All heavy atoms as an XYZ file, in Angstrom:
866
protein
N      73.351     26.576     27.322
C      73.249     26.028     28.652
C      74.409     25.056     28.883
O      74.665     24.189     28.074
C      71.895     25.322     28.783
C      71.647     24.727     30.140
S      69.991     24.046     30.202
C      69.473     24.750     31.729
N      75.104     25.224     29.993
C      76.254     24.367     30.269
C      75.817     23.075     30.943
O      74.770     23.004     31.564
C      77.268     25.114     31.131
O      76.680     25.455     32.359
N      76.651     22.065     30.806
C      76.362     20.771     31.408
C      76.476     20.866     32.921
O      77.199     21.695     33.458
C      77.348     19.738     30.875
N      75.753     20.003     33.602
C      75.813     19.961     35.063
C      77.219     19.561     35.494
O      77.859     18.732     34.860
C      74.784     18.970     35.596
N      77.685     20.138     36.580
C      79.022     19.766     37.061
C      79.018     18.348     37.614
O      77.988     17.838     38.044
C      79.282     20.781     38.177
C      77.919     21.171     38.645
C      77.034     21.105     37.435
N      80.157     17.728     37.573
C      80.290     16.384     38.150
C      80.267     16.487     39.667
O      79.713     15.638     40.337
C      81.626     15.751     37.705
C      81.655     15.623     36.209
C      81.895     14.474     38.439
C      81.673     14.268     35.640
N      80.871     17.539     40.219
C      81.063     17.640     41.659
C      80.569     18.974     42.198
O      80.867     20.027     41.644
C      82.557     17.489     41.976
C      82.969     17.506     43.429
C      82.393     16.306     44.176
C      84.495     17.494     43.531
N      79.820     18.883     43.283
C      79.412     20.068     44.030
C      80.140     20.044     45.365
O      80.071     19.046     46.087
C      77.899     20.058     44.298
O      77.175     20.070     43.096
N      80.841     21.115     45.674
C      81.493     21.262     46.977
C      80.602     22.175     47.803
O      80.315     23.302     47.401
C      82.907     21.855     46.853
C      83.498     22.123     48.232
C      83.806     20.935     46.045
N      80.153     21.663     48.939
C      79.300     22.435     49.833
C      80.066     22.704     51.114
O      80.574     21.782     51.750
C      77.987     21.685     50.136
C      77.204     21.436     48.841
C      77.147     22.463     51.154
C      75.974     20.569     49.014
N      80.140     23.969     51.471
C      80.813     24.380     52.695
C      79.796     25.140     53.535
O      79.208     26.104     53.065
C      82.011     25.259     52.357
C      82.925     25.607     53.512
C      84.346     25.744     53.018
C      82.481     26.840     54.228
N      79.555     24.678     54.754
C      78.662     25.376     55.672
C      79.486     25.953     56.804
O      80.493     25.373     57.220
C      77.537     24.453     56.193
C      76.713     23.904     55.042
C      78.068     23.332     57.041
N      79.067     27.113     57.288
C      79.859     27.770     58.324
C      79.015     28.757     59.114
O      77.920     29.147     58.692
C      81.042     28.504     57.702
S      80.583     29.832     56.556
N      79.543     29.154     60.250
C      79.027     30.282     61.027
C      80.183     30.807     61.859
O      80.764     30.087     62.666
C      77.863     29.886     61.918
C      77.283     31.085     62.650
C      76.021     30.752     63.388
C      75.487     32.024     64.046
N      74.303     31.705     64.853
N      80.549     32.043     61.600
C      81.661     32.710     62.286
C      82.960     31.908     62.234
O      83.597     31.698     63.261
C      81.279     33.022     63.742
C      80.157     34.021     63.844
O      80.063     34.951     63.053
N      79.287     33.830     64.812
N      83.394     31.484     61.032
C      84.598     30.665     60.948
C      85.904     31.454     60.999
O      86.971     30.867     61.137
C      84.462     29.990     59.590
C      83.756     31.025     58.768
C      82.774     31.665     59.726
N      85.838     32.760     60.837
C      87.058     33.558     60.828
C      87.933     33.234     59.628
O      87.455     32.778     58.585
N      89.222     33.414     59.798
C      90.160     33.256     58.685
C      90.340     31.803     58.249
O      90.885     31.545     57.181
C      91.517     33.858     59.043
O      92.067     33.182     60.156
N      89.881     30.854     59.043
C      89.969     29.444     58.635
C      89.243     29.219     57.312
O      89.652     28.402     56.500
C      89.388     28.528     59.708
C      90.142     28.582     61.026
C      89.420     27.814     62.075
N      88.103     28.449     62.257
C      87.183     28.044     63.110
N      87.399     26.994     63.858
N      86.039     28.672     63.228
N      88.166     29.961     57.115
C      87.389     29.835     55.878
C      88.222     30.208     54.659
O      88.100     29.591     53.609
C      86.143     30.715     55.960
C      85.248     30.743     54.726
C      84.657     29.360     54.462
C      84.158     31.772     54.889
N      89.094     31.196     54.796
C      89.937     31.641     53.677
C      90.796     30.480     53.176
O      90.913     30.254     51.967
C      90.843     32.796     54.094
C      90.100     33.963     54.684
N      90.735     35.125     54.999
C      88.802     34.150     55.026
C      89.868     35.982     55.515
N      88.683     35.398     55.536
N      91.389     29.734     54.100
C      92.243     28.599     53.723
C      91.415     27.470     53.129
O      91.832     26.829     52.164
C      93.031     28.104     54.935
N      90.245     27.219     53.676
C      89.395     26.140     53.168
C      88.987     26.415     51.723
O      89.160     25.566     50.840
C      88.162     25.963     54.056
N      88.449     27.594     51.468
C      88.043     27.920     50.096
C      89.251     28.054     49.176
O      89.191     27.654     48.011
C      87.196     29.188     50.072
C      85.756     28.992     50.503
C      85.034     30.322     50.622
C      85.019     28.068     49.546
N      90.350     28.583     49.689
C      91.564     28.685     48.880
C      92.009     27.330     48.385
O      92.446     27.180     47.236
N      91.869     26.308     49.223
C      92.288     24.970     48.804
C      91.385     24.403     47.710
O      91.830     23.583     46.914
C      92.341     24.017     50.007
O      91.057     23.645     50.459
N      90.153     24.861     47.641
C      89.256     24.441     46.556
C      89.589     25.225     45.292
O      89.680     24.665     44.199
C      87.771     24.633     46.945
C      86.858     24.272     45.782
C      87.427     23.799     48.178
N      89.782     26.528     45.435
C      90.088     27.373     44.278
C      91.407     26.989     43.617
O      91.598     27.233     42.426
C      90.110     28.843     44.682
C      88.757     29.384     45.058
C      87.546     28.998     44.552
C      88.474     30.402     46.008
N      86.532     29.710     45.132
C      87.070     30.594     46.030
C      89.265     31.174     46.847
C      86.443     31.524     46.848
C      88.640     32.101     47.673
C      87.250     32.269     47.666
N      92.319     26.366     44.347
C      93.624     25.970     43.800
C      93.585     24.636     43.060
O      94.593     24.240     42.467
C      94.649     25.875     44.937
C      94.978     27.204     45.560
C      95.778     27.077     46.848
O      96.012     25.939     47.322
O      96.161     28.122     47.397
N      92.470     23.952     43.058
C      92.388     22.637     42.420
C      92.574     22.751     40.905
O      92.062     23.679     40.274
C      91.047     21.972     42.730
C      90.866     21.629     44.193
C      91.899     20.638     44.679
O      91.964     19.505     44.201
N      92.725     21.069     45.615
N      93.288     21.791     40.348
C      93.569     21.764     38.915
C      92.694     20.733     38.210
O      92.323     19.717     38.800
C      95.048     21.412     38.683
C      96.074     22.347     39.303
C      97.481     21.792     39.106
C      95.954     23.749     38.731
N      92.391     20.983     36.951
C      91.720     20.046     36.055
C      90.316     19.650     36.508
O      89.825     18.580     36.135
C      92.565     18.780     35.841
C      93.972     19.064     35.457
N      94.308     19.711     34.286
C      95.136     18.836     36.106
C      95.615     19.846     34.234
N      96.146     19.322     35.316
N      89.688     20.489     37.299
C      88.319     20.228     37.736
C      87.673     21.570     38.059
O      88.346     22.486     38.528
C      88.283     19.273     38.962
C      88.923     19.905     40.169
C      86.885     18.804     39.260
N      86.410     21.687     37.738
C      85.688     22.916     38.026
C      84.406     22.568     38.775
O      83.322     22.533     38.190
C      85.385     23.684     36.754
C      86.621     24.216     36.081
C      86.297     25.060     34.869
O      85.201     25.017     34.328
N      87.263     25.829     34.427
N      84.530     22.323     40.071
C      83.327     22.001     40.829
C      82.485     23.254     41.042
O      82.995     24.375     41.013
C      83.889     21.518     42.166
C      85.150     22.299     42.322
C      85.708     22.403     40.926
N      81.191     23.042     41.237
C      80.418     24.184     41.693
C      80.687     24.302     43.190
O      80.887     23.307     43.879
C      78.936     24.041     41.366
C      78.182     22.998     42.128
C      76.695     23.010     41.803
O      76.206     23.879     41.057
O      76.008     22.118     42.299
N      80.752     25.527     43.654
C      81.077     25.789     45.057
C      79.894     26.509     45.682
O      79.523     27.601     45.253
C      82.353     26.626     45.199
C      83.532     25.929     44.508
C      82.658     26.885     46.677
C      84.779     26.782     44.402
N      79.323     25.864     46.680
C      78.149     26.394     47.368
C      78.541     26.644     48.822
O      79.008     25.739     49.504
C      76.980     25.398     47.292
C      76.617     25.141     45.827
C      75.786     25.891     48.103
C      75.726     23.939     45.605
N      78.336     27.872     49.283
C      78.629     28.210     50.676
C      77.324     28.604     51.347
O      76.577     29.447     50.835
C      79.650     29.355     50.787
C      79.885     29.719     52.255
C      80.965     28.970     50.111
N      77.062     27.968     52.486
C      75.892     28.303     53.295
C      76.421     28.816     54.632
O      76.997     28.064     55.411
C      74.964     27.086     53.488
C      73.747     27.485     54.328
C      74.525     26.516     52.144
N      76.231     30.103     54.845
C      76.682     30.774     56.059
C      75.475     30.981     56.959
O      74.463     31.525     56.536
C      77.320     32.116     55.681
C      77.602     32.973     56.886
O      78.188     32.450     57.857
O      77.224     34.162     56.870
N      75.583     30.552     58.185
C      74.461     30.615     59.117
C      74.235     31.965     59.761
O      73.759     32.031     60.893
N      74.567     33.021     59.063
C      74.351     34.360     59.609
C      75.524     34.839     60.448
O      75.346     35.367     61.546
N      76.718     34.668     59.937
C      77.925     35.064     60.660
C      77.920     36.545     61.007
O      77.391     37.375     60.266
C      79.171     34.753     59.824
O      79.365     33.367     59.716
N      78.559     36.852     62.126
C      78.681     38.247     62.581
C      80.150     38.650     62.708
O      80.455     39.688     63.292
C      77.984     38.426     63.947
O      78.557     37.509     64.881
C      76.485     38.193     63.829
N      81.045     37.837     62.159
C      82.490     38.093     62.291
C      83.126     38.627     61.014
O      84.340     38.591     60.857
C      83.212     36.809     62.719
C      83.160     35.710     61.661
O      82.388     35.849     60.680
O      83.872     34.706     61.820
N      82.318     39.110     60.073
C      82.844     39.616     58.810
C      82.869     38.579     57.700
O      83.235     38.881     56.567
N      82.473     37.355     58.007
C      82.478     36.274     57.015
C      81.587     36.597     55.823
O      81.990     36.424     54.676
C      82.039     34.948     57.666
O      83.050     34.551     58.602
C      81.839     33.851     56.642
N      80.364     37.044     56.091
C      79.435     37.331     54.994
C      80.017     38.367     54.050
O      79.981     38.204     52.827
C      78.083     37.811     55.521
C      77.064     38.029     54.399
C      75.760     38.603     54.910
N      75.921     39.874     55.600
C      76.112     41.046     54.997
N      76.206     41.115     53.691
N      76.233     42.153     55.695
N      80.622     39.407     54.595
C      81.210     40.456     53.762
C      82.381     39.913     52.948
O      82.528     40.247     51.762
C      81.664     41.638     54.637
C      80.527     42.375     55.320
C      80.012     41.714     56.600
O      80.583     40.681     57.044
O      79.019     42.211     57.154
N      83.220     39.084     53.566
C      84.347     38.484     52.857
C      83.847     37.601     51.722
O      84.378     37.646     50.604
C      85.227     37.681     53.818
C      86.453     37.141     53.179
C      87.631     37.796     52.974
C      86.638     35.822     52.637
N      88.531     36.967     52.338
C      87.947     35.750     52.126
C      85.821     34.700     52.550
C      88.449     34.602     51.524
C      86.329     33.549     51.952
C      87.631     33.509     51.450
N      82.813     36.807     51.999
C      82.252     35.941     50.965
C      81.634     36.762     49.835
O      81.791     36.427     48.659
C      81.205     34.992     51.564
C      81.757     33.876     52.436
C      80.641     33.216     53.233
C      82.505     32.848     51.585
N      80.930     37.814     50.175
C      80.335     38.679     49.144
C      81.411     39.259     48.235
O      81.208     39.379     47.032
C      79.517     39.807     49.782
C      78.183     39.378     50.340
C      77.151     39.016     49.294
O      77.338     39.296     48.095
O      76.132     38.425     49.689
N      82.571     39.585     48.788
C      83.642     40.161     47.975
C      84.255     39.126     47.035
O      84.992     39.489     46.122
C      84.726     40.775     48.866
O      85.501     39.769     49.500
N      83.961     37.867     47.252
C      84.469     36.785     46.398
C      83.336     36.014     45.718
O      83.502     34.903     45.259
C      85.330     35.832     47.220
C      86.683     36.448     47.511
C      87.192     36.079     48.872
N      88.480     36.713     49.119
C      88.607     37.929     49.651
N      87.550     38.639     49.974
N      89.796     38.448     49.861
N      82.198     36.635     45.668
C      81.000     35.970     45.141
C      81.186     35.442     43.720
O      80.624     34.410     43.355
C      79.813     36.907     45.203
C      78.532     36.179     44.894
C      77.329     36.939     45.340
N      76.189     36.042     45.245
C      75.305     35.892     46.174
N      75.420     36.553     47.287
N      74.294     35.087     45.990
N      81.974     36.105     42.920
C      82.177     35.653     41.536
C      82.860     34.289     41.473
O      82.793     33.613     40.447
C      82.984     36.687     40.750
O      84.304     36.776     41.267
N      83.500     33.886     42.541
C      84.181     32.591     42.570
C      83.305     31.492     43.168
O      83.734     30.343     43.277
C      85.475     32.711     43.374
C      86.422     33.746     42.752
C      87.720     33.795     43.469
N      88.557     32.710     42.943
C      89.789     32.483     43.344
N      90.331     33.237     44.283
N      90.491     31.498     42.834
N      82.091     31.859     43.569
C      81.156     30.913     44.170
C      79.976     30.691     43.234
O      79.515     31.614     42.570
C      80.638     31.450     45.506
C      81.682     31.844     46.540
C      81.005     32.501     47.739
C      82.504     30.640     46.972
N      79.485     29.478     43.202
C      78.286     29.194     42.418
C      77.061     29.729     43.129
O      76.161     30.283     42.500
C      78.144     27.681     42.193
O      79.342     27.192     41.593
C      76.966     27.357     41.312
N      77.015     29.528     44.444
C      75.884     29.999     45.236
C      76.369     30.386     46.622
O      77.289     29.780     47.165
C      74.823     28.918     45.333
N      75.722     31.401     47.178
C      76.006     31.847     48.528
C      74.689     32.124     49.217
O      73.865     32.894     48.717
C      76.864     33.113     48.519
C      77.056     33.822     49.862
C      77.739     32.910     50.877
C      77.827     35.124     49.677
N      74.489     31.475     50.344
C      73.327     31.722     51.192
C      73.870     32.199     52.523
O      74.747     31.549     53.099
C      72.491     30.435     51.390
C      71.355     30.666     52.360
C      71.991     29.899     50.064
N      73.372     33.319     53.002
C      73.788     33.820     54.312
C      72.535     34.208     55.074
O      71.961     35.272     54.849
C      74.737     35.010     54.173
O      75.199     35.404     55.459
N      72.110     33.296     55.947
C      70.905     33.503     56.731
C      70.932     32.546     57.923
O      71.615     31.524     57.869
C      69.654     33.244     55.882
C      69.556     31.810     55.387
C      68.453     31.565     54.372
O      67.981     32.547     53.761
O      68.068     30.401     54.195
N      70.211     32.877     58.970
C      70.173     31.957     60.112
C      69.606     30.604     59.705
O      68.796     30.497     58.776
C      69.233     32.664     61.097
C      69.269     34.107     60.698
C      69.463     34.099     59.206
N      70.083     29.573     60.382
C      69.554     28.227     60.163
C      69.359     27.570     61.517
O      69.655     28.171     62.553
C      70.493     27.409     59.251
C      71.918     27.393     59.743
O      72.150     27.005     60.907
O      72.808     27.772     58.971
N      68.888     26.341     61.513
C      68.636     25.646     62.773
C      69.753     24.681     63.131
O      69.580     23.830     63.992
C      67.290     24.900     62.733
O      67.306     23.959     61.662
C      66.134     25.866     62.557
N      70.879     24.805     62.471
C      72.019     23.957     62.788
C      72.728     23.481     61.539
O      72.322     23.760     60.410
N      73.791     22.717     61.746
C      74.659     22.304     60.650
C      73.911     21.457     59.618
O      74.126     21.614     58.413
C      75.924     21.586     61.181
C      75.601     20.269     61.833
C      76.948     21.405     60.073
N      73.014     20.600     60.053
C      72.319     19.741     59.086
C      71.293     20.521     58.281
O      71.081     20.240     57.095
C      71.714     18.521     59.774
C      72.788     17.671     60.405
C      72.889     17.530     61.775
C      73.763     17.056     59.620
C      73.907     16.785     62.346
C      74.781     16.310     60.177
C      74.848     16.175     61.549
O      75.856     15.444     62.110
N      70.673     21.504     58.884
C      69.785     22.389     58.142
C      70.584     23.125     57.072
O      70.168     23.220     55.909
C      69.118     23.380     59.096
C      68.148     24.325     58.404
O      67.469     23.911     57.438
O      68.058     25.495     58.830
N      71.766     23.629     57.452
C      72.628     24.330     56.489
C      73.066     23.390     55.373
O      73.058     23.760     54.189
C      73.840     24.922     57.205
N      73.447     22.161     55.715
C      73.843     21.185     54.691
C      72.694     20.908     53.730
O      72.897     20.832     52.511
C      74.314     19.890     55.338
C      75.651     19.981     56.002
S      76.030     18.406     56.814
C      77.774     18.591     57.080
N      71.494     20.763     54.266
C      70.337     20.509     53.408
C      70.053     21.683     52.482
O      69.651     21.483     51.332
C      69.110     20.171     54.255
C      69.170     18.768     54.805
O      69.748     17.867     54.198
N      68.574     18.566     55.970
N      70.266     22.896     52.944
C      70.126     24.066     52.063
C      71.124     23.984     50.916
O      70.791     24.282     49.766
C      70.354     25.364     52.843
C      69.232     25.711     53.796
C      69.562     26.999     54.545
C      68.489     27.341     55.556
N      68.759     28.629     56.229
N      72.349     23.567     51.217
C      73.370     23.417     50.185
C      73.007     22.332     49.183
O      73.151     22.516     47.976
N      72.536     21.211     49.682
C      72.139     20.110     48.799
C      71.012     20.550     47.867
O      71.004     20.210     46.679
C      71.733     18.863     49.618
C      71.076     17.813     48.731
C      72.950     18.279     50.332
N      70.079     21.323     48.384
C      68.956     21.791     47.555
C      69.433     22.667     46.396
O      68.785     22.720     45.346
C      67.958     22.556     48.419
N      70.565     23.327     46.563
C      71.110     24.190     45.510
C      72.061     23.466     44.564
O      72.411     23.988     43.509
C      71.849     25.374     46.140
C      70.987     26.362     46.926
C      71.879     27.329     47.697
C      70.046     27.095     45.999
N      72.505     22.278     44.946
C      73.533     21.562     44.189
C      72.992     20.965     42.900
O      71.868     20.480     42.851
C      74.137     20.458     45.057
N      73.851     20.998     41.878
C      73.525     20.388     40.581
C      74.486     19.265     40.223
O      74.315     18.606     39.205
C      73.578     21.447     39.477
C      72.552     22.510     39.648
N      72.846     23.736     40.199
C      71.227     22.523     39.375
C      71.745     24.459     40.236
N      70.751     23.752     39.750
N      75.506     19.081     41.019
C      76.519     18.080     40.722
C      76.002     16.660     40.877
O      75.061     16.397     41.626
N      76.645     15.769     40.157
C      76.322     14.351     40.269
C      76.779     13.823     41.631
O      76.169     12.921     42.199
C      77.016     13.585     39.145
C      76.648     12.146     39.066
C      77.266     11.459     37.866
O      77.730     12.140     36.929
O      77.280     10.218     37.874
N      77.861     14.399     42.152
C      78.433     14.013     43.439
C      78.533     15.249     44.309
O      78.741     16.359     43.817
C      79.822     13.398     43.259
C      79.778     12.134     42.473
C      79.932     12.001     41.116
C      79.528     10.823     42.973
N      79.811     10.691     40.765
C      79.565      9.933     41.871
C      79.292     10.302     44.234
C      79.365      8.575     42.010
C      79.090      8.941     44.369
C      79.126      8.097     43.266
N      78.410     15.051     45.629
C      78.495     16.147     46.589
C      79.629     15.859     47.559
O      79.763     14.737     48.055
C      77.166     16.319     47.354
C      76.077     16.798     46.385
C      77.325     17.278     48.529
C      74.703     16.890     46.994
N      80.434     16.896     47.823
C      81.507     16.799     48.797
C      81.296     17.910     49.821
O      81.202     19.081     49.459
C      82.871     16.972     48.115
C      84.024     16.885     49.078
C      84.451     15.649     49.554
C      84.664     18.023     49.539
C      85.499     15.556     50.463
C      85.707     17.945     50.438
C      86.118     16.710     50.901
O      87.140     16.627     51.799
N      81.183     17.535     51.088
C      81.063     18.515     52.162
C      82.457     18.831     52.689
O      83.193     17.930     53.083
C      80.193     17.977     53.302
C      78.741     17.856     52.942
C      78.201     16.632     52.605
C      77.918     18.975     52.945
C      76.863     16.510     52.271
C      76.574     18.866     52.602
C      76.052     17.627     52.263
N      82.788     20.103     52.696
C      84.079     20.563     53.198
C      83.824     21.429     54.417
O      83.031     22.380     54.355
C      84.809     21.376     52.121
C      86.187     21.908     52.491
C      87.190     20.746     52.599
C      86.664     22.911     51.458
N      84.461     21.103     55.531
C      84.335     21.924     56.723
C      85.064     23.238     56.552
O      86.059     23.322     55.827
N      84.597     24.255     57.235
C      85.226     25.572     57.094
C      86.619     25.619     57.706
O      87.375     26.556     57.457
C      84.354     26.653     57.731
O      84.183     26.412     59.113
N      86.971     24.603     58.486
C      88.328     24.545     59.025
C      89.134     23.404     58.401
O      90.179     23.026     58.905
C      88.313     24.427     60.548
C      87.548     23.218     61.042
O      86.871     22.554     60.234
O      87.625     22.929     62.249
N      88.637     22.863     57.288
C      89.337     21.806     56.558
C      90.073     22.400     55.364
O      89.755     23.496     54.908
C      88.359     20.748     56.041
C      87.717     19.958     57.159
O      88.314     19.855     58.237
O      86.606     19.443     56.938
N      91.020     21.640     54.835
C      91.737     22.021     53.616
C      91.953     20.782     52.771
O      92.205     19.706     53.298
C      93.111     22.608     53.944
C      93.060     23.943     54.569
C      94.456     24.512     54.744
N      94.381     25.563     55.722
C      95.030     25.579     56.865
N      95.840     24.604     57.169
N      94.900     26.569     57.691
N      91.889     20.959     51.469
C      92.277     19.898     50.546
C      93.796     19.948     50.432
O      94.357     21.004     50.149
C      91.621     20.104     49.180
C      90.095     20.124     49.194
C      89.567     20.526     47.821
C      89.540     18.783     49.614
N      94.450     18.840     50.669
C      95.908     18.808     50.657
C      96.370     18.401     49.267
O      96.167     17.270     48.845
C      96.455     17.838     51.723
C      97.975     17.786     51.673
C      95.988     18.259     53.101
N      96.931     19.330     48.544
C      97.357     19.089     47.172
C      96.366     19.692     46.200
O      95.190     19.872     46.515
N      96.858     19.991     45.007
C      96.011     20.673     44.022
C      95.324     19.731     43.031
O      94.702     20.178     42.078
C      96.817     21.735     43.272
C      98.039     21.170     42.571
O      98.177     19.934     42.481
O      98.864     21.983     42.108
N      95.414     18.424     43.288
C      94.781     17.451     42.393
C      93.754     16.571     43.120
O      93.256     15.612     42.550
C      95.855     16.552     41.763
C      96.819     17.282     40.852
S      96.081     17.774     39.294
C      95.885     16.189     38.513
N      93.441     16.879     44.356
C      92.551     16.038     45.162
C      91.201     15.855     44.484
O      90.725     14.719     44.300
C      92.369     16.620     46.581
C      91.312     15.850     47.357
C      93.693     16.633     47.324
N      90.569     16.935     44.089
C      89.235     16.827     43.492
C      89.291     16.217     42.097
O      88.400     15.467     41.703
C      88.541     18.185     43.462
C      88.216     18.786     44.830
C      87.491     20.113     44.663
C      87.402     17.824     45.682
N      90.332     16.507     41.349
C      90.491     15.914     40.026
C      90.638     14.401     40.129
O      89.994     13.646     39.403
C      91.704     16.525     39.330
O      91.925     15.915     38.087
N      91.492     13.968     41.041
C      91.690     12.527     41.218
C      90.424     11.857     41.730
O      90.083     10.753     41.299
C      92.865     12.282     42.162
C      94.194     12.660     41.536
C      95.367     12.618     42.502
O      95.161     12.289     43.692
O      96.486     12.928     42.067
N      89.709     12.517     42.623
C      88.467     11.951     43.148
C      87.409     11.821     42.052
O      86.754     10.785     41.943
C      87.938     12.811     44.286
N      87.261     12.840     41.221
C      86.253     12.754     40.166
C      86.648     11.715     39.116
O      85.788     11.010     38.596
C      85.993     14.122     39.504
O      87.211     14.677     39.041
C      85.320     15.072     40.465
N      87.944     11.590     38.823
C      88.384     10.538     37.894
C      88.054      9.165     38.445
O      87.571      8.291     37.726
C      89.885     10.643     37.613
C      90.222     11.803     36.706
O      89.380     12.305     35.970
N      91.454     12.258     36.780
N      88.300      8.971     39.725
C      88.002      7.690     40.357
C      86.500      7.424     40.327
O      86.069      6.301     40.007
C      88.527      7.685     41.804
C      88.284      6.382     42.479
C      89.105      5.284     42.433
C      87.172      6.005     43.261
N      88.543      4.251     43.160
C      87.359      4.673     43.678
C      86.016      6.679     43.663
C      86.430      3.995     44.478
C      85.094      6.004     44.465
C      85.307      4.681     44.853
N      85.688      8.427     40.628
C      84.236      8.261     40.625
C      83.721      7.902     39.233
O      82.860      7.025     39.079
C      83.545      9.525     41.122
C      83.737      9.848     42.602
C      83.258     11.270     42.903
C      82.997      8.833     43.459
N      84.251      8.556     38.229
C      83.814      8.282     36.863
C      84.200      6.863     36.443
O      83.434      6.177     35.776
C      84.378      9.336     35.904
C      83.734     10.688     36.120
S      84.497     12.067     35.246
C      84.590     11.500     33.593
N      85.392      6.412     36.829
C      85.822      5.046     36.518
C      84.955      4.034     37.255
O      84.576      3.008     36.688
C      87.285      4.848     36.882
C      88.229      5.565     35.959
C      89.675      5.437     36.404
O      89.980      4.829     37.421
N      90.579      6.028     35.629
N      84.636      4.317     38.502
C      83.802      3.400     39.288
C      82.406      3.286     38.688
O      81.816      2.202     38.675
C      83.732      3.879     40.734
N      81.872      4.392     38.187
C      80.554      4.377     37.571
C      80.529      3.553     36.284
O      79.557      2.885     35.987
C      80.103      5.801     37.229
C      79.458      6.522     38.344
C      78.879      7.837     37.885
O      79.324      8.399     36.852
O      77.961      8.318     38.560
N      81.604      3.640     35.517
C      81.626      2.976     34.218
C      81.952      1.483     34.335
O      81.914      0.766     33.346
C      82.604      3.661     33.273
O      83.928      3.531     33.745
N      82.279      1.082     35.510
C      82.376     -0.306     35.601
C      83.427     -1.063     36.151
O      83.623     -2.157     36.101
């Protein structure tokens, strides 16, 4: 059994189009950190679910079903998360640089220790 991840990245979306590709790509490009990646799709009809399914091996969890809004979707993601810390990434956001999550987790660990 592997240890719980330090960081869970939760991305919620509905019909985000190609913006989602860049958002997840920026997470997949991160160095020196292996966050769990949880995507909650609110029942997209623009091909998002199929695109996500084709990349399922790179995701920790994928939920694709209707929800009652962004906060309902976020709560579904939180319920699946195992990380000590949670980071919400918008489907039209990108992490700038390949060390963002590594630096953030290092800072969090230092802050916890004192």
